[in-house]
C-alpha positions in Angstrom: 87.0 2.0 3.1 89.1 5.1 2.3 90.3 7.9 4.7 90.3 11.2 2.8 92.1 14.4 3.4 91.0 17.6 1.6 93.4 20.5 0.8 91.6 23.7 -0.3 93.6 25.1 -3.3 91.2 28.0 -4.0 87.7 29.0 -3.0 86.3 26.7 -5.7 89.1 24.1 -6.2 90.0 21.3 -3.6 92.6 18.5 -3.9 91.4 15.2 -2.3 93.8 12.6 -1.3 92.8 9.2 0.0 94.2 5.9 1.1 92.5 2.7 2.5 91.6 -1.0 2.0 89.6 -2.4 -0.8 87.3 -5.3 -1.4 86.0 -6.3 -4.7 83.3 -9.0 -5.3 81.8 -10.5 -8.4 79.4 -13.5 -8.6 77.5 -15.1 -11.4 75.5 -18.3 -11.8 73.5 -20.0 -14.5 71.4 -23.2 -14.7 69.2 -25.0 -17.1 68.1 -28.4 -17.9 70.5 -30.8 -16.0 73.3 -28.3 -15.4 74.4 -25.7 -12.8 77.4 -23.4 -13.2 78.4 -20.6 -10.8 81.5 -18.6 -10.1 82.7 -15.7 -7.6 85.7 -13.6 -7.4 86.9 -11.8 -4.2 89.8 -9.6 -4.1 91.4 -7.8 -1.1 93.9 -5.0 -1.3 95.0 -1.5 -0.6 94.0 1.6 -2.6 95.0 5.2 -2.9 93.3 8.0 -4.8 93.7 11.6 -5.9 90.9 13.8 -7.1 90.4 17.3 -8.0 87.0 18.9 -7.1 85.9 21.9 -9.1 82.9 23.7 -7.3 80.4 25.9 -9.0 77.8 26.8 -6.4 76.1 23.9 -5.2 77.3 21.7 -8.1 80.6 20.6 -9.0 82.8 18.3 -11.1 85.2 15.6 -9.6 88.0 14.1 -11.7 90.8 11.9 -10.5 92.5 8.5 -10.5 92.3 5.5 -8.2 95.2 3.1 -7.7 94.6 -0.4 -6.3 97.1 -3.1 -5.3 95.4 -6.3 -4.7 97.2 -8.7 -2.6 94.9 -11.8 -2.2 92.4 -12.9 -4.8 90.1 -15.8 -4.3 88.3 -17.5 -7.3 85.5 -19.9 -6.6 83.8 -22.0 -9.3 81.4 -25.0 -9.4 79.7 -27.1 -12.1 77.2 -29.4 -11.0 78.7 -31.5 -8.3 82.3 -30.3 -8.8 83.7 -27.2 -7.1 87.0 -25.7 -6.9 88.7 -22.7 -5.1 92.0 -21.0 -6.1 94.0 -18.4 -4.1 96.0 -16.1 -6.3 98.8 -14.2 -4.5 100.2 -12.3 -7.4 100.8 -8.6 -6.9 99.6 -6.2 -9.6 98.4 -2.6 -9.9 95.0 -1.4 -11.0 94.8 2.2 -12.3 91.2 3.5 -12.7 90.5 7.1 -14.0 87.1 8.7 -13.2 85.1 11.8 -13.5 81.7 12.8 -12.1 79.3 15.5 -11.0 78.4 16.1 -7.4 76.0 18.3 -5.4 77.1 20.2 -2.1 74.8 21.5 0.5 
């Protein structure tokens, strides 16, 4: 969940600034003759993003970067009857550039 603030630089260019909380999840499982394996990953943190929006009529291009700082990561895994869970409290920074096309109405 991100709160977004838009600053109009010109009639066709906006600067978007956002901040909020992030949650990421990934899970997978596999099984076969006599075995079963599963794992899941949960990450909670704070995030911020900066984007430029270039509008051309009803269409536009969005380009920017997301910054994430996870503060709790939980990893669960199981193999057959054995299961384990690990809390990782190490801080780090995730930097994710992105670009896309959007439609305005």
